[in-house]
TORVEXKOL-125462 format. One record per residue (C-alpha): z, y, x; residue in one letter. Coordinates in steps of 0.25 Angstrom, whole numbers, padded with zeros to 4 digits, always signed. Layout:
// residues N
ZYXA/...
This chain:
// residues 188
+0409+0418+0324M/+0403+0404+0326T/+0395+0398+0338N/+0383+0406+0333V/+0379+0415+0344P/+0376+0430+0343N/+0362+0432+0337P/+0360+0445+0345N/+0361+0438+0359V/+0348+0434+0365V/+0347+0419+0368D/+0339+0418+0381A/+0341+0414+0395D/+0341+0427+0403T/+0334+0421+0415L/+0323+0413+0409T/+0322+0418+0395G/+0324+0404+0389D/+0332+0403+0377L/+0346+0398+0378R/+0356+0395+0366P/+0366+0406+0363L/+0380+0400+0361R/+0393+0405+0356R/+0403+0402+0367A/+0418+0405+0371A/+0426+0407+0384F/+0441+0406+0385A/+0447+0417+0394L/+0461+0416+0400G/+0469+0423+0411S/+0484+0422+0415N/+0484+0430+0429L/+0482+0444+0432G/+0477+0454+0422D/+0474+0443+0411R/+0467+0452+0401L/+0458+0459+0411D/+0454+0445+0416F/+0450+0441+0402L/+0443+0454+0400Q/+0435+0452+0413G/+0432+0438+0408A/+0426+0443+0395V/+0418+0454+0403D/+0413+0444+0414A/+0409+0433+0404L/+0401+0442+0395T/+0394+0449+0406D/+0381+0441+0405S/+0369+0441+0396P/+0371+0427+0392E/+0385+0429+0387I/+0388+0438+0375V/+0402+0441+0371A/+0405+0438+0356V/+0420+0440+0356A/+0433+0439+0364V/+0446+0435+0358S/+0459+0442+0358P/+0468+0439+0370V/+0479+0428+0369Y/+0490+0426+0378E/+0493+0411+0381T/+0502+0402+0388E/+0495+0394+0399P/+0491+0380+0395V/+0492+0370+0406G/+0492+0373+0421G/+0504+0377+0429P/+0517+0382+0423A/+0521+0396+0424G/+0507+0402+0422Q/+0506+0416+0415P/+0501+0417+0401K/+0486+0418+0399F/+0478+0428+0391L/+0466+0421+0384N/+0454+0425+0376A/+0441+0419+0372V/+0427+0425+0374L/+0416+0421+0364V/+0402+0423+0368V/+0388+0420+0365D/+0380+0414+0377T/+0368+0407+0382T/+0375+0402+0394L/+0378+0387+0395S/+0392+0382+0396P/+0390+0380+0411R/+0386+0395+0413S/+0398+0399+0405M/+0407+0391+0413L/+0401+0397+0426E/+0403+0411+0420R/+0417+0408+0416A/+0421+0403+0430M/+0414+0415+0437A/+0422+0424+0428T/+0435+0417+0431E/+0432+0418+0446I/+0429+0433+0445A/+0442+0436+0439Y/+0450+0428+0450G/+0452+0414+0444R/+0456+0404+0454T/+0458+0389+0451R/+0469+0385+0461E/+0478+0379+0451E/+0473+0371+0439P/+0476+0379+0426N/+0483+0389+0434G/+0484+0404+0431S/+0471+0411+0431R/+0466+0425+0431T/+0455+0421+0422L/+0451+0408+0415D/+0437+0407+0407V/+0434+0394+0400D/+0421+0391+0392V/+0426+0386+0379L/+0413+0383+0371A/+0398+0387+0371V/+0392+0385+0357G/+0391+0370+0354D/+0388+0366+0369V/+0397+0356+0375T/+0399+0352+0390A/+0407+0342+0396D/+0405+0344+0411D/+0416+0342+0422E/+0418+0357+0423D/+0413+0362+0410L/+0417+0357+0396K/+0413+0364+0384V/+0419+0366+0374P/+0431+0368+0383H/+0439+0355+0383P/+0453+0361+0379R/+0449+0373+0370L/+0454+0366+0358S/+0468+0365+0364Q/+0469+0379+0369R/+0475+0389+0359A/+0473+0400+0370F/+0458+0398+0368V/+0457+0394+0353L/+0465+0406+0348M/+0457+0417+0354P/+0444+0410+0352W/+0447+0408+0337S/+0450+0423+0336D/+0435+0426+0340V/+0427+0414+0337D/+0435+0405+0327P/+0422+0398+0322E/+0416+0394+0335F/+0414+0379+0335T/+0419+0372+0347V/+0410+0360+0349P/+0417+0347+0346G/+0430+0354+0342L/+0428+0364+0330G/+0430+0378+0328S/+0438+0387+0336V/+0447+0391+0324I/+0449+0376+0321E/+0453+0373+0335L/+0462+0386+0336S/+0470+0382+0323S/+0473+0368+0329A/+0478+0373+0342V/+0493+0376+0346D/+0493+0391+0349A/+0507+0392+0354T/+0507+0402+0366G/+0494+0409+0362V/+0496+0423+0359R/+0486+0434+0355R/+0488+0447+0363T/+0483+0461+0360D/+0474+0461+0372D/+0459+0463+0369V/+0447+0459+0377L/+0434+0466+0376E/+0420+0461+0375L/+0410+0468+0383P/+0402+0479+0376S/
C-alpha cells in the first residue's frame, strides 16, 4: 500500500457535490482500561461509520507498556486503522475526539489511563501545525506502539517530512511491544 487512495471511492463532498481530494490516512488506537479489545473494536466501527471514511486495513493488536504518564498504569492494547478519506485533518480530529468521548474517555490526568485513545497519525501529504492539531503526529516516529502495527498494514505509507512507515519502524526501539493473537474486524 502507498498513499494512493482507493480508486473505487467517489471523491465528492456529500453536502455540496464539490470534489475534495481523497487521501490515505491513519488513526492510532489505544486502550488500557476496561475491556480494551472491545473499546478498540468500537473505535474501528465508529470511525468508519461515515461515507467520508472508507476502511482500508486494521492492524494486528499489540500489547504495550505505557509510555509517559503516571507510574503503575495497566498495559495498553494498540492498533492502527488505515482509511481513505475526503475529510480534513481537523474533521478527522473531531471524529476521533467524539469517538473517545463515546467510549468514556476522560482527561483528568495528563497521559493517564484511558478507555480509548484515538490519534490522527497522518492524512496523505497534508501537514498541520496548530496548537491542538499537529499532522503528522509529532511523536509518531518515536513510538514503536504505533509504528509496529502500522508497518504490518501499510509499510510503504510516506509520512510527510519523515519517510516511510517501514523505515521509521526499523529505527525505533520495540522493547515492550508484543503482538497478540487478538483480531479487530473491519466493517463489512
